C-alpha positions in Angstrom: -0.1 -0.5 0.0 1.1 3.4 -0.7 4.4 4.5 2.6 4.6 0.7 2.4 8.5 -0.4 1.4 9.2 -2.2 -1.4 10.8 -5.3 -0.8 13.1 -6.5 -2.5 13.3 -10.8 -1.7 10.6 -12.8 -2.8 10.6 -14.1 1.0 10.1 -10.5 1.9 6.7 -9.8 -1.0 4.7 -12.8 0.9 6.5 -12.3 4.6 3.1 -12.4 5.5 1.0 -14.8 3.3 2.0 -18.4 3.4 -0.4 -19.3 1.4 0.9 -17.2 -1.5 4.8 -17.8 -0.3 3.6 -22.1 -1.9 2.1 -21.4 -4.8 5.0 -19.2 -4.9 7.2 -22.3 -5.1 5.5 -24.3 -7.0 5.1 -21.5 -9.5 8.6 -20.2 -10.0 9.6 -24.2 -9.4 8.3 -24.2 -13.1 9.0 -21.0 -14.4 13.5 -22.8 -13.2 12.8 -25.9 -14.5 12.2 -23.4 -18.7 15.9 -22.3 -17.7 18.2 -19.5 -16.2 16.1 -16.1 -15.6 16.6 -12.6 -14.3 13.8 -12.2 -10.6 12.5 -8.6 -10.1 11.2 -7.5 -6.7 8.6 -4.5 -7.3 6.0 -3.5 -4.6 3.1 -4.9 -7.1 5.1 -8.5 -8.3 7.1 -10.6 -9.3 8.9 -10.6 -12.4 11.0 -13.0 -14.3 12.4 -11.9 -17.5 15.3 -12.6 -19.8 15.2 -10.2 -22.9 11.9 -9.5 -22.1 9.9 -10.4 -19.5 7.6 -13.4 -19.6 5.9 -14.3 -16.2 5.2 -12.8 -13.2 3.5 -13.7 -9.7 1.3 -10.7 -7.8 -1.0 -10.9 -4.7 -4.7 -9.6 -5.5 -5.4 -9.0 -2.4 -3.3 -6.2 -2.4 -5.0 -4.3 -4.6 -8.9 -6.3 -4.6 -10.9 -6.0 -1.3 -12.0 -9.6 -2.0 -9.4 -11.4 -3.9 -10.8 -14.8 -4.8 -7.2 -16.4 -5.2 -3.8 -15.1 -3.5 -2.0 -15.2 -6.1 -1.8 -14.4 -9.7 0.2 -15.8 -12.1 0.4 -13.6 -15.6 2.1 -15.3 -18.8 3.5 -12.6 -21.0 2.8 -14.6 -25.1 2.9 -12.8 -28.7 -0.7 -14.6 -29.3 -3.6 -14.9 -27.1 -3.8 -18.5 -25.5 -7.6 -19.8 -25.1 -8.5 -21.6 -21.8 -11.8 -20.9 -19.8 -8.6 -21.5 -16.8 -7.8 -18.1 -17.6 -9.0 -15.3 -15.5 -8.6 -13.2 -17.9 -6.6 -12.7 -21.1 -5.4 -8.2 -22.0 -3.3 -7.0 -25.2 -1.5 -5.0 -23.9 0.6 -4.4 -27.1 0.5 -4.8 -30.7 3.1 -7.9 -30.3 1.4 -9.0 -26.2 -0.7 -10.9 -24.5 -1.6 -11.2 -21.5 -2.6 -13.6 -19.3 -3.7 -14.2 -15.8 -4.3 -17.3 -14.6 -5.6 -17.4 -10.7 -3.4 -19.9 -8.7 -5.3 -21.4 -5.6 -3.0 -24.3 -5.2 -0.1 -26.1 -5.8 -1.3 -28.4 -8.4 -2.8 -25.4 -9.9 1.1 -25.6 -11.4 0.3 -28.3 -13.8 1.7 -30.1 -17.7 -0.8 -27.2 -18.9 0.9 -24.4 -17.2 4.2 -25.2 -17.4 3.5 -25.8 -20.9 2.8 -22.0 -21.5 5.8 -21.6 -18.9 8.5 -22.7 -21.5 6.4 -21.3 -24.5 6.9 -17.6 -22.6 10.4 -18.8 -22.1 11.6 -19.5 -25.2 10.2 -16.3 -26.9 11.2 -13.5 -24.3 14.7 -15.0 -25.6 
């Protein structure tokens, strides 16, 4: 919230949110399996990037009064994916589609999601 000190590590980002931490850890394992990338922690999100950002983890409860999930994983791709799993798909620029997926349990990070992350990782190259 305004006036909060910016976290510098994922642990600080999820310090008071153990459920969110478990979901982040599941997403992070899937991202790490793709290969090396830079991790950037900000007040609003944890971003993963190569030349470009390809995945972002954030806590909707930080911004919404009644979030439906403790964590959202956003995946950036140059094409729109069609899946009912996405809470929202946005097209913020001509070359990027942002796919927002709510994570409610570590099992949500399944083979389908790992495939989307691998594609995003490769495209961020």
